[in-house]
C-alpha positions in Angstrom: -18.7 73.4 -16.1 -20.0 73.1 -19.6 -19.3 70.0 -21.7 -15.9 70.3 -23.5 -14.7 68.5 -26.6 -12.0 66.5 -24.8 -10.9 65.8 -21.3 -7.3 64.6 -21.0 -6.6 62.8 -17.7 -3.0 63.1 -16.7 -0.5 65.9 -17.6 2.6 64.0 -18.1 4.3 64.0 -21.5 1.5 62.0 -23.2 -1.3 64.0 -21.7 0.1 67.4 -22.2 1.2 66.6 -25.8 -2.3 65.4 -26.5 -3.8 68.6 -25.1 -1.4 70.8 -27.1 -2.1 69.0 -30.3 -5.9 69.2 -29.9 -5.9 72.8 -28.6 -3.9 73.9 -31.6 -6.6 72.3 -33.8 -9.2 74.6 -32.2 -10.7 72.0 -29.8 -11.9 72.9 -26.3 -9.6 70.8 -24.1 -9.6 70.3 -20.3 -6.3 68.9 -19.0 -6.5 67.4 -15.5 -3.7 66.2 -13.2 -3.8 65.0 -9.6 -0.6 66.9 -8.7 0.2 70.5 -8.5 3.0 71.7 -10.8 5.9 71.6 -10.7 6.0 68.0 -9.6 8.7 65.3 -9.9 8.4 61.9 -11.6 10.8 59.0 -11.2 12.6 58.6 -14.5 16.1 58.4 -16.1 15.5 62.0 -17.3 17.0 61.3 -20.7 15.2 62.9 -23.6 16.2 60.9 -26.7 16.7 62.5 -30.1 13.2 61.2 -31.1 11.7 62.8 -28.1 13.4 66.1 -28.9 12.1 66.1 -32.4 8.5 65.8 -31.2 9.0 68.3 -28.4 10.2 70.8 -31.0 7.1 70.2 -33.1 5.0 70.9 -30.0 6.7 74.3 -29.6 8.7 73.4 -26.5 12.2 73.5 -28.1 13.2 77.1 -27.2 12.0 76.8 -23.6 13.8 73.5 -23.2 17.0 75.0 -24.5 16.5 78.0 -22.2 16.9 75.7 -19.2 20.5 75.0 -20.4 20.2 71.3 -20.2 23.1 68.9 -20.5 23.6 67.5 -24.0 24.6 63.9 -24.2 26.7 63.3 -27.4 28.9 60.4 -26.4 28.3 57.1 -24.6 30.4 54.4 -23.1 29.4 50.7 -22.8 30.8 48.6 -20.0 30.7 44.9 -19.3 31.6 43.6 -15.9 33.4 46.8 -15.2 35.4 46.8 -18.4 34.9 49.5 -21.1 34.1 47.6 -24.2 32.8 50.3 -26.5 32.5 54.1 -26.8 31.6 56.7 -29.3 29.1 59.3 -30.4 25.4 59.2 -30.4 24.6 58.5 -34.1 22.6 61.0 -36.1 19.8 59.4 -38.0 17.8 61.2 -40.7 16.4 64.5 -39.4 16.9 63.7 -35.8 19.6 65.5 -33.7 22.8 63.7 -33.0 22.4 64.1 -29.2 20.0 63.7 -26.4 19.3 66.0 -23.4 19.2 65.2 -19.7 16.3 67.2 -18.3 14.7 66.4 -14.9 11.1 65.5 -15.2 10.2 68.2 -12.7 11.4 70.6 -15.4 10.3 68.9 -18.6 6.8 68.0 -17.5 6.1 71.6 -16.3 7.3 73.0 -19.6 4.8 70.7 -21.5 2.0 71.5 -19.0 2.5 75.3 -19.4 2.8 74.9 -23.1 -0.6 73.2 -23.2 -2.1 76.1 -21.3 -0.5 78.6 -23.7 -1.9 76.6 -26.6 -5.4 77.1 -25.2 -6.1 74.1 -23.1 -7.9 74.7 -19.7 -5.9 73.1 -16.9 -7.0 71.8 -13.5 -4.5 70.7 -10.9 -5.3 68.7 -7.8 -8.0 66.6 -9.6 -7.7 62.8 -8.9 -9.8 60.9 -11.5 -11.5 57.8 -10.1 -13.8 56.6 -12.9 -15.5 57.1 -16.3 -19.2 56.8 -17.1 -20.4 57.1 -20.7 -24.1 58.2 -21.2 -25.8 59.5 -24.3 -23.8 62.1 -26.1 -21.1 62.6 -23.4 -18.7 60.9 -21.1 -18.2 61.9 -17.5 -14.9 61.8 -15.6 -15.6 61.4 -11.9 -12.9 62.3 -9.3 -11.9 64.1 -6.2 -10.5 67.5 -5.4 -9.5 69.0 -2.1 -13.0 70.4 -1.7 -14.7 67.1 -2.3 -16.1 65.0 -5.1 -16.0 66.4 -8.6 -17.0 65.6 -12.2 -16.5 67.0 -15.7 -18.2 66.1 -18.9 -16.8 65.8 -22.4 -17.5 64.3 -25.8 -14.3 62.2 -25.6 -11.7 61.3 -22.9 -8.0 60.7 -23.4 -6.6 58.6 -20.6 -3.0 59.6 -19.9 -2.7 58.8 -16.1 0.5 56.8 -16.4 1.7 53.4 -15.3 -0.8 51.3 -13.6 -3.6 53.4 -14.9 -6.7 53.1 -12.8 -8.9 54.3 -15.6 -7.5 52.0 -18.3 -7.9 49.0 -15.9 -11.5 50.1 -15.2 -12.2 50.0 -18.9 -10.9 46.4 -19.2 -8.6 47.2 -22.0 -5.3 47.2 -20.1 -3.2 44.0 -20.4 -2.8 41.7 -17.5 0.6 42.5 -16.1 1.3 39.7 -13.7 4.9 40.2 -12.5 6.7 40.4 -15.8 7.2 44.1 -16.2 10.6 45.8 -15.7 11.3 47.7 -12.5 13.8 50.5 -12.2 15.7 52.3 -9.4 17.0 55.8 -9.6 19.2 58.0 -7.5 20.8 61.4 -7.9 24.5 61.9 -7.2 26.6 65.1 -6.7 30.2 65.9 -7.3 30.4 63.6 -10.3 33.8 63.9 -12.1 33.0 62.3 -15.5 32.7 64.2 -18.8 29.4 66.1 -18.7 28.5 65.1 -22.3 29.0 61.3 -21.9 26.5 58.8 -20.7 27.4 55.3 -19.4 25.6 52.1 -19.9 26.6 49.1 -17.7 26.0 45.4 -18.2 27.1 42.9 -15.6 26.8 39.2 -15.1 25.3 39.8 -11.7 22.2 41.6 -13.0 22.0 40.8 -16.8 19.7 41.2 -18.7 19.1 44.3 -16.7 21.5 47.2 -17.0 22.6 50.3 -15.1 23.1 53.8 -16.4 24.8 57.1 -15.6 23.3 60.3 -17.2 25.3 63.5 -16.2 22.9 66.3 -15.4 25.2 69.1 -16.2 25.5 70.7 -12.8 28.2 68.4 -11.5 25.6 65.7 -10.8 24.2 62.6 -12.4 21.1 60.5 -12.7 22.1 56.9 -12.0 19.9 53.9 -12.0 19.3 50.3 -12.8 16.5 48.3 -14.3 15.5 44.7 -14.7 12.5 42.5 -15.5 10.7 41.6 -12.2 10.1 38.0 -13.1 13.7 37.4 -14.0 14.9 38.9 -10.8 12.5 36.7 -8.9 13.3 33.5 -10.7 17.1 34.0 -10.1 16.9 35.5 -6.6 18.3 38.9 -7.6 17.6 41.7 -5.2 17.7 44.8 -7.4 18.4 47.3 -4.6 21.3 45.2 -3.3 22.7 44.9 -6.8 22.4 48.6 -7.4 24.3 49.5 -4.2 26.9 46.9 -4.9 27.3 48.2 -8.5 27.8 51.7 -7.3 30.4 50.6 -4.8 32.3 47.9 -6.7 32.0 48.2 -10.4 35.3 49.5 -11.9 33.6 51.3 -14.7 31.1 53.0 -12.4 33.8 54.1 -10.1 35.8 55.5 -13.0 32.8 57.7 -14.0 31.5 58.6 -10.6 34.7 58.9 -8.5 33.8 60.0 -5.0 30.4 61.3 -5.9 27.8 61.6 -3.1 24.2 60.5 -3.2 21.7 63.3 -2.9 18.2 62.2 -1.7 16.6 58.7 -1.6 16.9 55.8 -4.0 13.4 55.5 -5.5 11.9 52.9 -7.7 9.0 52.6 -10.2 7.5 49.9 -12.5 7.7 50.3 -16.3 4.6 49.2 -18.2 6.5 47.5 -21.0 4.8 46.9 -24.3 2.9 43.6 -24.7 1.1 44.3 -28.0 -2.2 42.6 -27.1 -4.3 45.6 -26.2 -6.4 48.0 -28.3 -6.1 51.2 -26.2 -9.6 52.5 -27.1 -13.2 52.1 -26.0 -16.4 54.1 -26.8 -15.4 57.8 -26.4 -12.0 56.9 -24.9 -8.4 56.8 -26.2 -5.4 55.7 -24.1 -1.9 57.1 -24.6 1.6 56.9 -23.1 2.4 54.7 -20.2 -1.3 54.2 -19.5 -1.3 52.5 -22.9 1.7 50.3 -22.2 4.0 51.8 -24.8 7.4 51.6 -22.9 10.1 50.0 -25.0 11.1 46.7 -23.3 14.7 46.8 -24.5 15.8 50.2 -23.2 13.0 51.2 -20.9 12.4 54.4 -22.8 8.8 55.6 -22.8 8.8 59.3 -23.4 9.1 59.3 -27.2 6.4 56.7 -27.6 4.3 58.7 -25.1 4.7 61.8 -27.2 4.2 60.0 -30.6 1.1 58.1 -29.3 -0.3 61.4 -28.1 0.1 63.0 -31.6 -1.6 60.0 -33.2 -4.5 60.0 -30.7 -5.0 63.7 -31.2 -5.4 63.3 -34.9 -7.9 60.5 -34.5 -9.8 62.4 -31.9 -10.0 65.5 -34.1 -11.3 63.4 -37.0 -13.9 61.6 -34.8 -15.1 64.9 -33.3 -15.5 66.3 -36.9 -17.6 63.3 -38.0 -19.5 62.9 -34.7 -18.7 59.2 -34.6 -17.0 58.6 -31.3 -17.7 54.8 -31.0 -15.0 52.3 -30.6 -15.3 51.3 -34.2 -14.2 54.7 -35.4 -11.6 55.1 -32.7 -9.9 51.9 -33.7 -8.2 54.1 -36.4 -5.9 55.0 -33.5 -4.9 51.4 -33.0 -4.2 50.9 -36.6 -1.9 54.0 -36.6 0.0 53.2 -33.5 0.5 49.6 -34.6 1.8 50.8 -37.9 4.2 53.1 -36.1 5.3 51.0 -33.1 4.2 47.4 -33.2 7.0 45.7 -35.1 9.7 47.7 -33.3 8.3 47.1 -29.8 7.6 43.4 -30.5 11.1 43.0 -31.7 12.3 44.6 -28.5 10.1 42.4 -26.4 11.4 39.3 -28.3 15.1 40.3 -27.7 14.5 40.9 -24.0 12.6 37.6 -23.6 15.4 35.6 -25.2 18.0 37.3 -23.0 15.9 36.6 -19.8 17.3 33.1 -19.7 20.2 33.6 -17.4 21.1 29.9 -17.6 22.5 30.9 -21.0 24.3 33.9 -19.5 27.8 33.0 -20.8 26.3 33.0 -24.4 24.7 36.4 -24.0 27.8 38.0 -22.5 29.8 36.6 -25.4 27.3 38.1 -27.9 27.8 41.5 -26.2 31.6 41.2 -26.6 31.2 40.2 -30.2 29.0 43.2 -30.9 31.4 45.5 -29.1 34.3 44.2 -31.1 32.5 44.5 -34.4 31.7 48.1 -33.4 35.4 48.8 -33.1 36.0 47.4 -36.6 32.8 48.7 -38.4 31.6 52.3 -37.7 28.3 51.7 -39.5 27.6 48.6 -37.4 28.5 50.7 -34.3 26.1 53.4 -35.3 23.3 50.9 -35.9 23.7 49.2 -32.5 24.3 52.6 -30.8 21.2 53.9 -32.5 19.1 51.0 -31.2 20.3 51.7 -27.7 19.6 55.4 -28.1 16.1 54.8 -29.6 16.8 56.4 -32.9 17.1 53.1 -34.9 14.2 50.7 -34.8 14.9 47.7 -32.6 13.9 45.3 -35.3 17.0 46.3 -37.2 18.8 44.3 -34.5 16.9 41.2 -35.8 18.2 41.4 -39.4 20.3 38.5 -40.6 22.9 40.8 -42.0 23.5 42.3 -38.6 23.6 38.8 -37.0 26.2 37.7 -39.5 28.3 40.8 -38.9 28.2 40.1 -35.2 29.4 36.5 -35.5 32.1 37.0 -38.1 35.2 38.0 -36.1 38.9 38.0 -36.7 40.9 35.0 -35.4 42.4 37.1 -32.7 39.0 37.7 -31.1 38.5 33.9 -30.7 42.0 33.4 -29.3 41.5 36.2 -26.7 38.1 34.9 -25.6 38.4 31.1 -26.0 37.4 30.8 -22.3 34.2 32.8 -22.9 33.5 30.6 -25.9 33.9 27.4 -23.9 31.6 28.7 -21.2 29.0 29.6 -23.8 29.2 26.1 -25.4 28.8 24.5 -21.9 25.7 26.6 -21.3 24.3 25.7 -24.6 24.7 22.0 -23.8 21.9 22.5 -21.4 23.3 20.5 -18.5 21.4 22.6 -15.9 22.8 23.6 -12.5 22.8 22.5 -8.9 19.2 23.6 -8.5 18.1 21.4 -11.4 17.4 24.3 -13.8 18.1 23.6 -17.4 19.2 26.0 -20.1 15.9 25.6 -21.9 13.2 26.0 -19.2 9.7 25.2 -20.6 8.2 28.6 -19.6 10.9 30.5 -21.3 10.8 28.4 -24.4 7.0 29.0 -24.7 7.4 32.7 -24.2 10.1 33.0 -26.9 8.1 30.8 -29.3 4.9 32.9 -28.8 6.7 36.2 -29.2 8.7 34.9 -32.2 5.4 34.0 -34.0 3.9 37.4 -33.1 6.8 39.3 -34.6 7.5 36.9 -37.5 5.1 38.4 -40.1 6.5 41.9 -39.7 10.1 40.7 -39.7 9.5 38.5 -42.8 7.8 41.3 -44.6 10.8 43.5 -43.9 13.7 41.1 -44.2 12.2 38.1 -46.2 12.9 34.4 -45.4 13.9 32.8 -43.1 11.5 34.8 -41.0 8.2 32.9 -41.2 4.7 32.8 -39.9 3.7 29.3 -39.0 5.1 27.0 -41.7 4.6 29.4 -44.6 7.7 31.5 -45.6 7.0 35.1 -46.3 8.9 37.0 -48.9 9.8 40.7 -48.5 7.8 43.2 -50.5 9.6 44.9 -53.3 9.5 48.2 -51.5 10.8 46.8 -48.2 14.4 47.5 -47.1 16.5 44.4 -47.7 19.7 45.2 -45.9 18.2 45.8 -42.5 20.4 48.8 -41.8 19.2 52.4 -41.7 20.7 55.5 -43.3 23.0 57.0 -40.6 25.0 60.2 -40.9 28.6 59.6 -39.8 30.7 62.6 -38.9 34.4 62.8 -39.6 35.2 61.7 -36.0 33.1 58.6 -36.5 35.3 57.2 -39.2 38.5 56.5 -37.3 37.4 53.2 -35.9 36.0 54.4 -32.6 32.8 52.7 -31.7 29.4 54.0 -30.9 27.6 52.2 -28.1 
């Protein structure tokens, strides 16, 4: 095969989106995948409003709608089986006010076929095993059913997903250790809940993880649970056992799922959560999507960042091919662009999750959830902001604004009277007396992680919100053109103004 402009390795959302974007620019693109389509991927199957916006730009909107997917327009938040908040998915800016539940076996094939229609050459059943750069080209080595294979290109885009072999081989992937989230998923049939309503479930048994119910529109639902692996290990939490117990015993889950039956196996997968320490490029190579560790640590969502990183990579690749400079120096423009787009938001998500991973302060975190839920009942704009963060349409760093923090804490006297036991439990946890195993509320490893991630996010937060966010000991003031109130512009429909809360 003659040398092509770009080989894209992996035809998931990031790889196919990259191929579409480059083919539409007139580049000769070869899109490889180890599977044969259609093929399934373990996922929550929820396409957020941000993902839908990019998929429409890529020309997939009509085909997606033609599959008659289930629109998610409402959500319900539960804590320990109790419904604490419910309301519509907020509409933010130009984004739709809903998400879609589309099984990955359907969504990924739509993107793959769209790449072929845009002009990309596609090869299925090609397992990439390594990259070798030499002279004016780079070779992708791999295997096909017929034996060893190799293809040459000017540039390679690595999109081979979580635990990318190629990214690891380049030495640019972060060291994971055991800190990444892990998720479980199952499909249920005969689900009685409203088909346009998703459920998010927090529980003292598996917090800071959470469970979900996403109706699939055919009387079924995608149900799952996710949690950070190191937290589960530290506190002796078996995620599969918790998942089965939640399905059976949680009052909120039973109310949504009724007598639903499981269809197929429970399957699990790791989530390459953002760490912010990697560059995602090398000579003649760009890395996108899950292979680039772009999963949001807060909600586990990775499709919109996969699609958006693909668009950024395609623009940089096209520029580099035009100038003929495909070295790492020129390709670092990709890193600058994805950092400008994602870095502050994903660092804020990582910081929030790291803080919440200290289960010795569990009573405090559960009290904060209740305070946020109550404020949502009283303040529709607050509700839409928090709901937007959970839905991925409002940047997570808005959750770090002082204004939002103050709104969360300031409650009516009746709240404190109803929850005085929760308040007492939180104060006892804060006192740091430890437990029967000798753990304290401020374990050294957790404190170091929080401090490091606080410093990493501080410059961006201070630039956006001003003091007291600081870097080192030097206060940073917000720029004159930076938003000061920390809250986005959110469109509220008439049904959003009657005091009902968004998630």
